C-alpha positions in Angstrom: 178.9 34.3 11.1 175.3 33.1 10.9 173.5 34.4 7.8 170.8 37.0 8.3 168.3 34.8 6.5 169.0 32.0 9.0 169.1 34.4 11.9 165.5 35.4 11.2 164.3 31.8 11.2 165.1 31.5 14.9 162.5 32.1 17.6 162.3 35.7 18.7 164.1 35.3 22.1 166.8 33.1 20.7 167.3 35.5 17.8 167.6 38.6 20.0 170.1 36.8 22.3 172.1 35.8 19.2 172.1 39.4 18.0 173.4 40.5 21.4 176.3 38.1 21.1 177.0 39.4 17.6 177.0 43.0 18.8 179.3 42.0 21.7 181.8 40.4 19.3 181.7 43.6 17.1 182.4 45.8 20.2 185.4 43.7 21.2 186.7 43.7 17.7 186.4 47.5 17.5 188.6 47.8 20.6 191.3 46.4 18.4 190.3 48.6 15.5 188.6 45.8 13.5 185.3 47.1 12.2 182.4 44.8 11.3 181.9 43.6 7.8 180.1 46.6 6.2 177.6 44.8 4.0 176.5 42.4 6.7 176.4 45.1 9.3 174.2 47.4 7.3 171.8 44.7 6.2 171.3 43.5 9.8 170.7 47.1 11.1 168.1 47.8 8.4 166.4 44.5 9.2 166.3 45.3 12.9 165.0 48.8 12.2 161.9 47.2 10.6 161.6 44.3 13.1 158.1 44.4 14.7 159.4 42.2 17.5 161.6 45.1 18.7 160.5 48.1 20.7 160.8 51.6 19.4 164.0 52.3 21.3 165.8 49.3 19.7 164.5 50.1 16.3 165.7 53.7 16.6 169.1 52.6 17.8 169.3 50.2 14.8 168.4 53.0 12.4 171.2 55.1 13.9 173.7 52.3 13.2 172.3 51.8 9.7 172.8 55.5 8.9 176.4 55.5 9.7 178.7 56.4 6.9 181.8 54.5 5.9 183.8 57.5 7.3 182.5 57.0 10.8 185.4 56.6 13.3 185.9 53.5 15.5 184.7 55.2 18.7 181.4 56.5 17.2 180.8 53.0 15.7 181.4 51.3 19.0 179.2 53.8 20.9 176.2 53.3 18.5 176.6 49.5 18.7 176.9 49.7 22.5 173.6 51.7 22.6 171.9 49.2 20.5 173.1 46.3 22.5 171.9 47.8 25.8 168.6 48.7 24.3 168.2 45.0 23.4 169.2 44.0 26.9 166.6 46.3 28.4 163.9 45.0 26.1 164.8 41.4 27.2 165.0 42.6 30.9 168.5 41.3 31.2 170.5 43.2 33.9 174.3 43.4 33.8 176.8 43.5 36.6 180.0 45.6 36.2 182.0 42.6 35.2 179.7 41.9 32.3 180.6 45.2 30.7 183.0 45.4 27.7 185.8 47.5 29.1 188.5 49.2 27.1 191.6 47.0 26.9 194.5 47.2 29.3 197.5 49.2 28.6 200.0 47.5 26.3 202.4 45.2 28.1 205.1 47.3 26.6 203.8 50.4 28.3 205.4 51.0 31.7 202.9 51.2 34.6 203.6 53.7 37.3 204.1 52.2 40.7 204.7 53.9 44.0 207.3 51.8 45.9 206.5 51.5 49.6 202.8 52.5 49.2 200.6 49.8 50.7 197.1 49.2 51.9 195.8 47.1 54.8 192.3 45.7 54.5 190.9 45.4 58.0 188.1 42.9 58.0 186.6 43.9 54.7 183.8 41.3 54.4 182.4 41.6 50.9 184.2 39.9 48.0 182.7 42.5 45.7 184.4 45.3 47.8 187.7 43.4 48.0 187.8 43.0 44.2 186.8 46.6 43.6 189.6 47.8 46.0 192.2 45.6 44.2 191.1 47.2 40.9 191.4 50.7 42.3 194.7 50.0 44.0 196.2 48.7 40.8 195.0 51.6 38.8 196.4 54.1 41.3 199.9 52.7 41.7 199.7 50.8 45.0 202.6 48.3 45.4 201.2 45.9 48.1 198.0 44.9 49.7 197.9 43.3 53.1 194.7 41.5 54.3 193.5 40.8 57.8 192.5 37.2 58.6 188.8 38.1 58.4 188.9 39.9 55.1 187.1 38.2 52.2 189.2 36.0 49.9 190.5 37.9 46.9 190.2 34.5 45.0 186.5 34.3 45.6 184.8 34.2 42.2 183.0 37.4 42.7 186.1 39.2 43.9 188.1 37.9 40.9 185.4 39.1 38.5 185.1 42.5 40.1 188.9 43.0 40.2 189.1 42.6 36.4 192.3 40.7 36.7 194.0 42.9 39.2 194.3 40.3 41.9 196.9 38.6 39.7 198.8 41.8 39.1 199.3 43.0 42.7 201.4 41.6 45.5 199.2 40.7 48.4 199.3 38.5 51.5 197.5 37.8 54.8 198.7 39.5 57.9 197.3 39.6 61.4 197.4 42.5 63.8 200.4 41.3 65.7 202.5 41.1 62.6 201.2 44.4 61.3 202.3 46.1 64.5 205.8 45.0 63.9 206.1 46.7 60.5 208.5 49.6 60.5 206.4 51.8 58.3 204.3 55.0 58.9 200.6 54.3 58.8 197.2 56.1 58.8 193.6 55.1 58.9 190.7 56.2 56.8 188.1 56.8 59.6 185.5 59.3 60.7 186.7 62.2 62.8 190.1 62.5 61.1 191.9 65.3 59.3 190.1 66.2 56.0 191.6 64.4 53.1 192.2 67.9 51.6 194.5 68.9 54.4 196.1 65.6 55.4 199.8 65.3 54.9 200.3 62.1 53.0 203.6 60.3 53.4 206.1 59.4 50.6 205.8 55.8 51.7 203.5 54.2 54.1 200.4 52.1 54.8 196.7 53.1 54.6 194.3 51.2 56.8 190.8 50.6 55.5 188.2 49.3 57.9 185.2 47.1 57.9 182.0 48.0 56.0 180.0 47.6 59.2 182.2 48.6 62.2 185.0 50.6 60.7 188.7 50.3 61.6 189.4 48.0 64.5 190.7 49.3 67.8 194.0 47.5 67.2 194.6 49.3 63.9 193.3 52.7 65.2 195.9 52.5 67.9 198.7 51.9 65.4 197.5 54.8 63.2 197.1 57.2 66.1 200.6 56.4 67.2 201.9 57.1 63.7 200.3 59.5 61.2 196.8 59.6 62.5 193.4 59.5 60.7 192.0 61.1 57.6 188.4 61.5 56.6 186.3 62.5 53.6 184.1 65.6 54.0 180.5 64.6 53.3 177.4 66.8 52.8 174.4 64.5 52.2 172.0 63.0 54.8 173.5 59.5 54.5 176.9 60.4 55.9 178.7 57.4 54.5 180.2 56.0 51.4 180.8 52.5 50.1 184.2 51.4 51.4 185.7 50.9 47.9 184.4 54.3 46.8 185.9 55.9 49.9 189.2 54.2 49.3 189.3 55.4 45.7 188.8 59.0 46.8 191.6 59.0 49.4 194.0 56.9 47.3 193.5 59.4 44.4 194.6 62.2 46.8 197.6 60.2 48.0 198.7 59.3 44.4 198.5 62.9 43.3 200.6 64.0 46.3 203.2 61.4 45.2 203.1 62.6 41.6 203.6 66.3 42.5 
C-alpha cells in the first residue's frame, strides 16, 4: 500500500485516481469481511476531508468515513466507502457502466442453486449484445435451465454481452437454433408480445419455452405461429405514455411471475 505521504506527492488527477483504486480494493475486501487497516484508513480520510483539491461533497463523504467508530459494521463501512468513491468519480467526471460496479459476491459454490428443469427461453433475433448479456444474467438468477438463440441473435460471447452477463453465459446451457428446428421441439411454448393475456392472469406451464422477440420488430411471425398453436401470448400491462419496456426488463418481469408460479 502506498504511503499517504507519497500519495500526496502525486499530481492531483493521478492521486485521485489512485485513491479510487484504494477505495475499490477496500470495498472488495469488505465483501469478504476484511476491513481496511484502521490507522491508515483514518489518516487518509482526515487528509481527504481537508484536501482543497476536493469538492465539498467529497470532503463531506471523507469526514463521514473518518468519524466511523471501530464498532461500525461491515455493511455500514462499505456503504460509506462506496459513497466516497462515487463522489470522487463524479468530481472527475468518470461515468461507470453496470459491469464496472462492485457487486456482492456470488452464492457459495457449496450452496445449491435452484433450477427449474424444462424451463427454457428462446431469444428471437435479439440484436443488442448488452440485452443478451442482461437476459442471461436474469435467466440465471431466476432458475432458467436452457437458453436457445435464433441465428440472428447477438453473440453471447461478444465482450459487451460477457461483461453484462456478469459470468452467467458460462453458467447456463445455451445453443443456436433456427425456426425449423424450434418447431420440431415437443414442448409447450408462449410468446411475450403485445395483445396477449395479462401476465397477472396468464397460466404459466410447469415446463415450457418462453419466446422473447426483437427489440425493434417483436416476435417473428414464425414464432408467433408456434406460440398461438400452443399456450398463446402474454403481455405486461403498461400505464405510461411510452408504452414499451427494454426487452431485458420485460423479460425479467415475466420470468419473475413464471418462477413464482413454479415455486408455489
